[in-house]
N, C-alpha and C positions, 0 to 999 in steps of 0.2 A: 273486613271493616274498611270503609272508604275514608281515605285521609282527607283532611281539610285542604282545599285548594285555594291558593292565594294568586289570583290572576296577574299576569304580567302587566296588564294595563294599569291596575291599581298600584303595583310596585313602582312603576315609572312615575305615575301621577303623584303619589305620596312623596317620592324622593324629591321631585322638583318642588312640590309645595313646601316640604320641610326645609329645603334649601333656601327658598324665598323667605320663609318665616324666620329662619336663623339669621339670614342676612339683615332683615329689618330689626330684629331684636338686638343683634350684635352692634349694628350701626347706631341704634339709639343709646345703648349702654356706653359705647365708645364716645359718642358725642357728649353724653352727660358727664363722663369723666373729664373730657377736655374743658367743658364749660365750668365744671367745679374748680378746675385748675385756675381758670381765669378769675373766678370769684375770690378764691383764696389769695390770688396775687394782689387783690385790693385789700381784702380784710387784714392780710398780714402787715400792711403798712401801719406803723404805729404813729400815734400822735396826731391823727387827722383832726380830732376834736380840738386839740390845743392850737393846731395851725388855723382852724376855722375861727376860733376865738380871737387869735392874734390878728387875723385878716379883718375881722369886724372892727376891732379897735383902730387899726390903721385907716380903715375906710371912714370911720366917724371922725377921727382926729386929723388925718392928713389928706384924705380924699381918695378917690377911686384909683388914680394912677399909682399911688404908693401901695395900695392893697394888691393891685394886679402884679406889680413888680415883685412883691413879697411872695405871692402865690406861684409866680413863674419860677423864682429861685428855689422854692421848696419843692415844686413839681419836678424840676431838673434833678434835684437831689434824690427824690423818691422815685423818679422815673414814672411820674404820673402827670396827667393833665388835671389841673385844679381850676375851678371856676366858681366864683362867689355870685350867687343870685340874690339880688336885693328884693325886699318885699314888693316893690312896685314894678318889678321886671318880670317878663315871661321867659320861657325856655327857648325862644326863637334864636337867641344868640348862640345856642349850643350847636355843634356840628350835626348835620342831618342823621348820620349813623347813630350818634348818641341819642338824639331825640327818638329815633325809631325804636331803639332798644328800650328806652324808658316807657314808651307808649305801648309796647307789645305786651300782650297778656300771656304769651306762651314762651317767650324767650327767657331762658334760665339765666343767661349772663347779662346783667344790667349794670349800669354805672352805680357807684356807691353814692347815695344821696343822704346827706346829714342835715336833718332839720335843726336849726339853731334858734336861739332866742331872738325875739324881735322880728320874726318872719323871714329871717335869712335862711339860705340853703347853700351847702357846699357840695358841688358835684365833682366827683373824682373818677377818672377812668385811665387805664394804662396807656402808655405811649406804645406805638407800633414797634415791634422788634425788641421790646424791653421786658419780655417775660409776661406780658399782659395779654390783651385780646389777640386771638388768632384771626387771620383774615377769613371772612365768611366763605370765600372760595375754597379755602383749605378744608373746611368741613365737608363741602360737597365733593371735593376730590377724594377725600378719605372714604366717604360713603360709597362712591363709585368703585374705588379700588377694592374695598371690602366685598361689595356685592359681586364684582367680577371674579374675585378669588373663590368665594364660597360657591357661586353658581357653577363656575368652571370645575371645581372639585366634584360637585354633585353630578354634573353631566358626565365627567370622566368615569365616575363610579358606575353610573347607569349604563354608559356605553360598554364598559368592561364587563359589567354584570350580564349584559345581553350578548355581546360579541364573543366573549371567551368560549362559552359552551358551543356556540355556532361554529367557531373556528375548529374546535375539537371534533365536532361532528363532521365537518368538511374533510378534515385530515383522515378521520376514520373511514369515511366513504371512499376517498381516494385510495387508501391502503387496501380496502376490500376489493375495489375495482382492479387493483394490480395483482390480486390473487390471494391476499391474506384473509381468507374467509373465516378465520377464528377470531378476528378482531371485532370488538363491539364498543359502543359508547360507554364511558365510565359510569359506574353505579352512582357516584356522587352527583352526576348530572341527571341521570334517569330518575333519581329519587326526589328531585326538586318538585315542589308543589305549585307549579305554574305551567304555562304552555310550553316552555322549553323542556321541562321534565317530561311532559306528555309526548312531545315530539321525539325526544330521545328514546322513550320507551317504545313508541310506535316504530321508530327506526330499527331498534334491536329486534323487535318481533318480526318486522318485515324481512330483515336480513336472515334471521333464523329460518323463516319459512322458505325464502328463496334458496338458501343453502341446502335445505332438506330436499327441495324439488330438484336442484341441480345434482345433488348426490344420487338421488334416485334415478335421474336421467342417465348419469354416467354409469351407474351400476347396471342399469337395464341394457344400455348399448354394449357395455363390456361383456355382460353375461350372454347376451344374444350372439355377439360376435364369437365368443369363446365356444358356445354350444354349437354354432354352425360349422366349426372347423371339422369335427368328426364326420357328420353326414356329407359334407362336401368332399372330404377325402374318400369316403366310401363311394360317393357318386362318381368321382373321377376314376376309380378302379373299375366300376361297372361300365363306364363309357369305354374305357380301354379294352375291357373284355368283349363288349359288344362290337367294337371295331374289329377286334381279332376274329370274331365269329362271323364276319362278313356282312355286318349291317351297312346301311347306306353311308359311304364315307363322307359325303357332303353334310348329311344330317349330323353325323357324329362329330365332325369338326366344328359345326355350329354350336352343338351342345357343349363341347369341350371348351370352346372360347368363353361361353357364358359361365361355365364352371370356374374357369380361371379368373374371370372378372370378379365373381363372388369371393373367391379365395383372396384375391388382392385387396378387396374392400375390407374384409374382416381382418386381414393382417394390418391394414392401415389404421383401422379403428383401435385394435389392440395396442399398436405402437403409440397412438395418440394418448390413450389412457394409461399406458405404462409410464410415459413421461409425466403426465398430470398427477398421477397418484403418488409418485415418488417425491412430489414437492420440489422439483427442480434439482434433485440430488442425482448425479450421474457419475459413472466411473471416470476416474481421472488418470490419464496417462499421456505421455508426449505423442503428438501427431504432427506429421509434416503436411501442411496444407497443400503444397504442390503435388506431392505423391497422392494425397487423397483425391484431389480434383482430377488427376490423370486416371485414377481407378474409376471414378464416376463416369468420365468421358469414355473410357474403354468399355464399361458395361453398357453404355447407351449407344455404342457405335452401330450395332445391328438395327436397333429401332430407328436411329437417325437415317440410316441408309434406306430402310423401308419407307420412311416418310419423305425421302428425297431432300433432306435438309443437311446442310454442311455445318459442322461444329468447328469453331475456330477459338483458339486460346492464346492470349497474350499475357505473359507474366513478366514483371519487372525483375531485374537482376537480384535485388535484395530479398526476394521471396524464397530463393532456393534453400537458404540455411535457416529459415524461420521455423519455429516450432510453436504449436498451440497445445493447450491442455484440455483433454476431454475423452469422450467415448468414441472410438473410431467407427464402430458400427452405426451409432446414432447419427454422427456427423455425416457419414456417407449416405445414410437414408435421407437426411435433410437436403443435401445438395442434389441427390438423385431426384427427389420430388420436385425441386425447383427447376432442374434441367428438363425433367419430363414435362412439366407444365409449359416450358418454353418451346419444346419440340412439338407439343400438341397444338400450339397456336401459331406456328410458323408455316406459311404456305410452302409447298414444294418449290425447289429451286432457290429458296432463300437460305439464310444462315443464322445460326445462334452464336453470339460472341461471348466468350468467357474471358474475364480479365482478373488478374491477381496483382495486388500491390500492397505496400505497407505504408501506413500514415498514422502518425501520433501514437505509436505503440500498439496499433491494431492492424490485423490482416483484413484487407478489404477484397471480397470476392463479388464480382458483378456478373450476372447472367442476363443477357439482353436478347430478346427475340425480335423478329421483324413482322410481327402479326399486326392485328388491328388495335392493340392497346386496350385500355379500359377507361370508362368514364371517370373523371377526376373525383367525383363524389363517392365512387365505389372503391378507390384505391386502398383505403384503410380496412375495408371489409373483406378484401381478398384473402386475408389470413384468418378469417373466422371459419370454424368448422361448418361444412355443408353449404358454404356460400359459393354461388356460381354467378358470375356476371354474364347471364345468358345473352343479353342483347349484343354484346361486343366480343365476348370470349367464350361463347357456348361451345360445347363439344364433349369430349370424353371426360370420365372421372366423376367423382362425387363431391368435390369441394373439400377434400381432406388433405391433399398433398401439401399445400402451402400452410395449412393450419398446423400440421405435424412439424413441418420445417421450422415454423416460428417458435413452437414450444421447445423444440430441441435446441435452437440457437439461444433462446432466452435462458434455458437451463445451463448453458455454457457461458453465461455472463456476456452474451453478445446482443446484437440487435439486427433486425432485418426490416428493410423498407422497400416499397415499390413506387415507381414513378414512370410516367410515359416519356418515351424518348422524343427528341425534337422532331425527328422525321416520322417514323411509325414504329409501333411495337412497344413492349413493356420491358423495363429493366428492374430486376430484383437485386438489391445490394445487401450483402451480409458482412458484418464487421465483428471480428472476434479478437479478444485480447491476446497479445503475443506472450508466450510463456518464457522462452529464452532463445537466444541465437547462438549458433556455434559454427 
């Protein structure tokens, strides 16, 4: 059954439209309340009829001046403006604001007009600041403030309604990119009946499919690598037997080298997926980084001599007693892969420089070669499986060594980066947290 879908366009449109409608209605109601307050301020004044009668008597008996004086005194007492309009007079003597209100057909707040005997009229309106009429600008200011508040609230709700799920999806995507492939967009967002809900559902479906393909890819490489180990071992025995039986030594040596390369590749792949499948969980035991790097250099000494490359190590004094926590075998494999990569890309007669230091509670190991370096745009890709920067760093290997090193270092809560040296060559820097010093 297809659920009813309420498009995001209409949600935003109706939200803004309702905000505007609420603003208009609320401002009109508020204005009416304020205007009724003005009207009541006049109506509450008692005795206007008696004052008007007394003013007419004074006008007829003592003249206009006495009547005006009387109305002025009474107006001050009542905080009103009082004006007596005679039968032969017009309203032009009234202030313009009062005349405009009297002539307006829509204005709710008008002066109090008392029709008296003999054609007289008494006009009464509040004095400014005396609880009577509010300044017209105040009404406009009030409406503007009310509109600003209501529309701002509506826009904030719309922005939050749209941006909050998008931020959640962004955070989910970043977490998945960092390796948390079990994470998905929350169901509360995926069930929404708009474009955001459709996007979340499509995102989850896409992630599920990609994770399935990645898992199949990993399993395929792992299974193939695992299944290759047995025939490669048997092939190696057959090669050795054929060599002992007098087969062509040069041919047997060539076949043996290719066999060793295949064995090394399968071993690298199995190591890569051993780290990946464990989810970054590795054996934890104290390891001396200085001793570890010395073992790595010792194991690589024959290969370095064969390549005609000199390995130099410089360690700061505070590294000798530093300990890190991790799997010694995996850590040695990681540094061995980085050093092997440096040796493969260093021309004969040049050197590979290894440095150890401690900074901000982390052991820093740098391995720098004197080769051609790598293009800047490819530096981040050097640690991807099967990636080879052929144009500048082509040569031996399958692009697995640095990928394995990265996964091992990350599993030990460290980080690894690559950068080109100022002169020539590539420097790979590994940082691992210090466990304790003794």
